[in-house]
TIRO-2110 file (N, C-alpha, C; in Angstrom, 1 decimal):
// TIRO-2110
-0.4, -37.5, 53.8, N, 1, A
-0.3, -38.6, 54.9, CA, 1, A
-0.2, -39.7, 53.9, C, 1, A
0.9, -40.8, 54.3, N, 2, A
1.1, -41.4, 53.2, CA, 2, A
0.2, -42.7, 53.4, C, 2, A
0.4, -43.3, 52.2, N, 3, A
-0.8, -44.2, 52.0, CA, 3, A
0.0, -45.4, 52.3, C, 3, A
-0.8, -46.5, 53.3, N, 4, A
-0.2, -47.7, 53.5, CA, 4, A
-0.6, -49.0, 52.4, C, 4, A
0.2, -49.8, 52.3, N, 5, A
0.6, -50.8, 51.2, CA, 5, A
-0.3, -51.9, 51.8, C, 5, A
-1.4, -52.5, 51.7, N, 6, A
-2.2, -53.5, 52.3, CA, 6, A
-2.4, -54.4, 51.2, C, 6, A
-2.2, -55.6, 50.9, N, 7, A
-2.0, -56.4, 49.9, CA, 7, A
-3.3, -57.4, 49.9, C, 7, A
-3.9, -57.4, 48.9, N, 8, A
-5.1, -58.7, 49.0, CA, 8, A
-4.3, -60.0, 48.8, C, 8, A
-4.4, -60.7, 50.3, N, 9, A
-3.8, -62.0, 50.2, CA, 9, A
-5.1, -63.2, 49.9, C, 9, A
-4.8, -64.2, 49.5, N, 10, A
-5.9, -65.4, 48.7, CA, 10, A
-4.9, -66.5, 49.2, C, 10, A
-5.7, -67.2, 49.7, N, 11, A
-4.9, -68.3, 50.1, CA, 11, A
-6.1, -69.7, 49.2, C, 11, A
-5.4, -70.4, 48.5, N, 12, A
-6.1, -71.5, 47.7, CA, 12, A
-5.5, -72.9, 48.0, C, 12, A
-6.4, -73.6, 48.4, N, 13, A
-6.2, -75.2, 48.6, CA, 13, A
-6.2, -76.1, 47.3, C, 13, A
-5.0, -76.7, 46.7, N, 14, A
-5.1, -77.2, 45.4, CA, 14, A
-6.2, -78.8, 45.8, C, 14, A
-6.2, -79.2, 44.4, N, 15, A
-7.2, -80.6, 45.1, CA, 15, A
-5.9, -81.5, 45.9, C, 15, A
-4.9, -81.4, 45.9, N, 16, A
-4.2, -82.6, 46.9, CA, 16, A
-4.2, -82.2, 48.3, C, 16, A
-4.9, -80.9, 48.5, N, 17, A
-4.9, -80.5, 50.1, CA, 17, A
-4.6, -79.3, 50.4, C, 17, A
-3.1, -79.2, 49.4, N, 18, A
-1.9, -78.4, 49.9, CA, 18, A
-1.9, -76.9, 49.8, C, 18, A
-2.3, -75.9, 50.8, N, 19, A
-2.7, -74.9, 50.7, CA, 19, A
-1.5, -73.7, 50.2, C, 19, A
-1.8, -72.4, 49.2, N, 20, A
-0.8, -71.8, 48.6, CA, 20, A
-1.7, -70.8, 48.7, C, 20, A
-0.4, -69.7, 49.3, N, 21, A
-0.5, -68.0, 49.3, CA, 21, A
-0.2, -67.8, 48.2, C, 21, A
-1.3, -66.4, 48.1, N, 22, A
-0.6, -65.5, 46.5, CA, 22, A
-1.4, -64.0, 46.8, C, 22, A
-0.7, -63.4, 46.6, N, 23, A
-0.8, -61.3, 46.4, CA, 23, A
-2.2, -61.6, 45.2, C, 23, A
-3.1, -61.2, 45.3, N, 24, A
-4.1, -60.8, 44.1, CA, 24, A
-3.4, -59.5, 43.8, C, 24, A
-3.1, -59.2, 42.1, N, 25, A
-2.5, -58.0, 41.7, CA, 25, A
-4.0, -57.4, 41.2, C, 25, A
-4.8, -58.1, 40.5, N, 26, A
-5.9, -57.5, 39.6, CA, 26, A
-7.2, -58.9, 39.4, C, 26, A
-7.8, -57.5, 38.9, N, 27, A
-9.2, -58.9, 38.7, CA, 27, A
-9.4, -58.1, 37.5, C, 27, A
-10.3, -58.9, 36.4, N, 28, A
-10.9, -58.4, 35.3, CA, 28, A
-12.8, -59.2, 35.3, C, 28, A
-13.5, -58.4, 35.1, N, 29, A
-14.5, -59.4, 35.3, CA, 29, A
-15.1, -58.8, 33.3, C, 29, A
-15.5, -59.9, 32.3, N, 30, A
-15.7, -59.5, 31.3, CA, 30, A
-17.4, -60.0, 30.9, C, 30, A
-18.2, -60.1, 30.2, N, 31, A
-19.5, -60.2, 30.0, CA, 31, A
-19.5, -61.9, 30.5, C, 31, A
-18.4, -62.8, 29.9, N, 32, A
-18.5, -64.2, 30.0, CA, 32, A
-18.4, -64.7, 31.0, C, 32, A
-16.9, -64.3, 32.1, N, 33, A
-16.4, -64.6, 33.2, CA, 33, A
-15.5, -63.9, 33.9, C, 33, A
-15.1, -64.2, 35.2, N, 34, A
-14.0, -63.4, 36.3, CA, 34, A
-12.7, -63.9, 35.9, C, 34, A
-11.7, -63.3, 36.5, N, 35, A
-10.3, -63.8, 36.1, CA, 35, A
-9.4, -62.5, 37.2, C, 35, A
-8.6, -63.8, 37.8, N, 36, A
-7.6, -62.8, 38.5, CA, 36, A
-6.1, -62.9, 38.4, C, 36, A
-5.4, -62.1, 38.5, N, 37, A
-3.9, -62.1, 38.7, CA, 37, A
-3.4, -62.3, 39.8, C, 37, A
-2.4, -63.4, 39.8, N, 38, A
-1.8, -63.6, 41.6, CA, 38, A
-0.2, -63.8, 41.2, C, 38, A
0.2, -63.4, 42.6, N, 39, A
1.7, -63.7, 42.5, CA, 39, A
1.5, -64.6, 43.7, C, 39, A
2.9, -65.3, 43.9, N, 40, A
2.9, -66.7, 45.0, CA, 40, A
3.4, -66.1, 46.1, C, 40, A
3.1, -65.9, 47.1, N, 41, A
3.4, -65.3, 48.3, CA, 41, A
4.6, -66.0, 48.9, C, 41, A
5.8, -66.1, 49.7, N, 42, A
6.4, -66.7, 50.2, CA, 42, A
7.3, -66.5, 51.7, C, 42, A
7.3, -67.6, 52.6, N, 43, A
7.8, -67.4, 53.7, CA, 43, A
9.3, -67.0, 53.8, C, 43, A
10.1, -68.0, 53.4, N, 44, A
11.2, -68.4, 53.2, CA, 44, A
12.2, -67.6, 51.8, C, 44, A
13.1, -67.2, 52.3, N, 45, A
13.7, -66.2, 51.4, CA, 45, A
14.1, -67.1, 50.1, C, 45, A
14.5, -68.2, 50.7, N, 46, A
15.4, -69.0, 49.0, CA, 46, A
14.5, -69.6, 48.0, C, 46, A
13.0, -69.3, 48.6, N, 47, A
11.9, -69.4, 47.9, CA, 47, A
11.3, -68.5, 46.8, C, 47, A
12.0, -67.5, 47.5, N, 48, A
11.8, -65.7, 46.7, CA, 48, A
12.8, -66.0, 45.9, C, 48, A
13.9, -65.9, 46.2, N, 49, A
15.2, -66.0, 45.2, CA, 49, A
14.9, -66.9, 43.9, C, 49, A
14.4, -68.2, 44.3, N, 50, A
13.8, -69.0, 43.1, CA, 50, A
12.7, -69.0, 42.3, C, 50, A
11.8, -68.0, 42.7, N, 51, A
10.7, -67.6, 42.3, CA, 51, A
11.1, -67.4, 40.7, C, 51, A
10.4, -67.1, 39.5, N, 52, A
10.5, -66.5, 38.1, CA, 52, A
9.7, -65.4, 38.0, C, 52, A
9.0, -65.0, 38.9, N, 53, A
8.0, -64.2, 39.0, CA, 53, A
7.0, -64.0, 37.6, C, 53, A
6.7, -65.4, 37.8, N, 54, A
5.7, -65.4, 36.5, CA, 54, A
4.3, -64.9, 36.9, C, 54, A
3.1, -64.4, 36.7, N, 55, A
2.0, -64.1, 36.8, CA, 55, A
1.1, -65.4, 36.5, C, 55, A
0.4, -65.8, 37.8, N, 56, A
-0.7, -66.8, 37.7, CA, 56, A
-1.7, -66.1, 37.3, C, 56, A
-2.4, -66.5, 36.1, N, 57, A
-3.7, -66.3, 35.9, CA, 57, A
-4.8, -67.8, 35.9, C, 57, A
-5.8, -66.7, 37.0, N, 58, A
-7.0, -67.8, 36.8, CA, 58, A
-8.7, -67.6, 36.5, C, 58, A
-9.4, -68.5, 36.0, N, 59, A
-10.8, -68.1, 36.5, CA, 59, A
-11.5, -68.1, 37.3, C, 59, A
-12.1, -67.4, 37.7, N, 60, A
-13.3, -67.4, 39.2, CA, 60, A
-14.1, -68.0, 39.2, C, 60, A
-14.8, -69.1, 39.4, N, 61, A
-15.8, -69.6, 39.1, CA, 61, A
-16.8, -70.0, 40.7, C, 61, A
-18.3, -69.7, 40.6, N, 62, A
-18.4, -70.1, 41.9, CA, 62, A
-19.9, -71.6, 41.3, C, 62, A
-19.6, -71.9, 42.5, N, 63, A
-20.4, -73.2, 42.9, CA, 63, A
-21.1, -73.9, 43.8, C, 63, A
-22.8, -73.3, 44.4, N, 64, A
-22.9, -73.8, 45.7, CA, 64, A
-22.6, -73.1, 46.4, C, 64, A
-22.6, -71.7, 46.0, N, 65, A
-21.9, -70.5, 47.4, CA, 65, A
-20.4, -70.5, 47.6, C, 65, A
-19.7, -71.5, 46.9, N, 66, A
-18.2, -71.7, 47.5, CA, 66, A
-17.8, -70.9, 45.7, C, 66, A
-16.4, -70.2, 46.1, N, 67, A
-15.6, -69.5, 45.0, CA, 67, A
-14.5, -70.5, 44.7, C, 67, A
-14.2, -70.8, 43.6, N, 68, A
-13.2, -71.8, 43.1, CA, 68, A
-12.7, -70.7, 42.0, C, 68, A
-10.9, -71.1, 42.1, N, 69, A
-10.0, -70.5, 40.7, CA, 69, A
-9.6, -71.5, 40.4, C, 69, A
-9.8, -71.3, 38.8, N, 70, A
-9.2, -72.8, 38.2, CA, 70, A
-8.6, -72.3, 36.6, C, 70, A
-7.9, -73.5, 36.4, N, 71, A
-6.7, -73.1, 35.0, CA, 71, A
-7.4, -72.7, 34.0, C, 71, A
-7.0, -71.7, 33.3, N, 72, A
-8.0, -70.9, 31.8, CA, 72, A
-7.2, -72.5, 31.1, C, 72, A
-8.4, -73.2, 30.2, N, 73, A
-7.7, -74.6, 29.1, CA, 73, A
-7.9, -73.6, 28.0, C, 73, A
-8.6, -73.1, 27.4, N, 74, A
-8.7, -72.8, 26.0, CA, 74, A
-7.6, -71.5, 26.1, C, 74, A
-6.9, -71.9, 25.0, N, 75, A
-5.6, -71.1, 25.1, CA, 75, A
-5.5, -69.7, 24.4, C, 75, A
-6.5, -69.3, 23.5, N, 76, A
-7.0, -67.9, 23.0, CA, 76, A
-7.5, -67.5, 24.2, C, 76, A
-8.6, -68.3, 25.0, N, 77, A
-8.8, -67.1, 26.2, CA, 77, A
-7.5, -66.7, 26.8, C, 77, A
-6.6, -67.5, 27.0, N, 78, A
-5.8, -67.2, 27.9, CA, 78, A
-5.2, -66.2, 27.3, C, 78, A
-4.4, -65.9, 26.1, N, 79, A
-3.8, -65.4, 25.2, CA, 79, A
-4.6, -63.9, 25.6, C, 79, A
-6.1, -64.1, 25.4, N, 80, A
-6.7, -62.7, 25.7, CA, 80, A
-6.6, -62.0, 26.8, C, 80, A
-7.1, -62.6, 27.7, N, 81, A
-7.0, -62.3, 29.5, CA, 81, A
-5.8, -62.0, 29.8, C, 81, A
-4.6, -62.9, 29.3, N, 82, A
-3.2, -62.6, 29.7, CA, 82, A
-2.8, -60.8, 29.1, C, 82, A
-2.8, -61.2, 28.2, N, 83, A
-2.5, -59.7, 27.4, CA, 83, A
-3.6, -58.3, 28.1, C, 83, A
-4.7, -59.0, 28.6, N, 84, A
-5.1, -57.7, 29.1, CA, 84, A
-4.9, -57.2, 30.7, C, 84, A
-3.9, -58.3, 31.0, N, 85, A
-3.7, -58.2, 32.6, CA, 85, A
-2.0, -57.8, 32.6, C, 85, A
-1.6, -57.5, 31.7, N, 86, A
-0.3, -57.4, 31.1, CA, 86, A
-0.3, -56.0, 31.0, C, 86, A
-1.3, -55.1, 30.1, N, 87, A
-1.5, -54.0, 29.7, CA, 87, A
-1.8, -53.4, 31.0, C, 87, A
-2.5, -53.7, 31.8, N, 88, A
-3.4, -53.0, 32.9, CA, 88, A
-1.9, -53.1, 34.1, C, 88, A
-0.9, -54.1, 34.2, N, 89, A
0.1, -54.2, 35.5, CA, 89, A
1.6, -53.3, 34.7, C, 89, A
1.4, -53.4, 33.6, N, 90, A
2.5, -52.8, 32.9, CA, 90, A
3.0, -51.5, 33.6, C, 90, A
2.7, -50.6, 34.1, N, 91, A
3.0, -49.5, 34.7, CA, 91, A
3.4, -50.1, 36.2, C, 91, A
3.2, -50.8, 36.9, N, 92, A
3.4, -51.5, 38.5, CA, 92, A
4.6, -52.4, 38.1, C, 92, A
4.9, -53.6, 37.1, N, 93, A
5.8, -54.4, 37.1, CA, 93, A
6.2, -54.1, 35.4, C, 93, A
7.7, -54.4, 35.5, N, 94, A
8.5, -54.9, 34.3, CA, 94, A
7.9, -55.7, 33.5, C, 94, A
7.2, -56.1, 32.6, N, 95, A
6.9, -57.0, 32.1, CA, 95, A
7.7, -57.6, 30.8, C, 95, A
8.3, -58.5, 31.1, N, 96, A
9.3, -59.1, 30.2, CA, 96, A
8.5, -59.9, 28.5, C, 96, A
8.4, -59.5, 27.3, N, 97, A
7.7, -59.6, 26.3, CA, 97, A
9.0, -61.0, 25.9, C, 97, A
7.9, -62.5, 25.9, N, 98, A
9.0, -63.8, 25.6, CA, 98, A
8.3, -64.0, 23.9, C, 98, A
END
């Protein structure tokens, strides 16, 4: 029996109140924090063609029972987590080393 593809879709509302839709590709949990790797999901074909295909990597935080996604401000932390996601996702995607 063929396994159906059921992506994990995440809706994120930014600080301006604009909703963005992403597919969650992977999660990493360390002793210090949790992280997610996301790809934007588009309804419009033109937006799909214009997308650069870059992973969006965010830290997961919780406050008062609410879950928030926030950018990783520390360059060293971002590089370390980004490399971990690249290694884990290399079999699924062509990762372009820049």
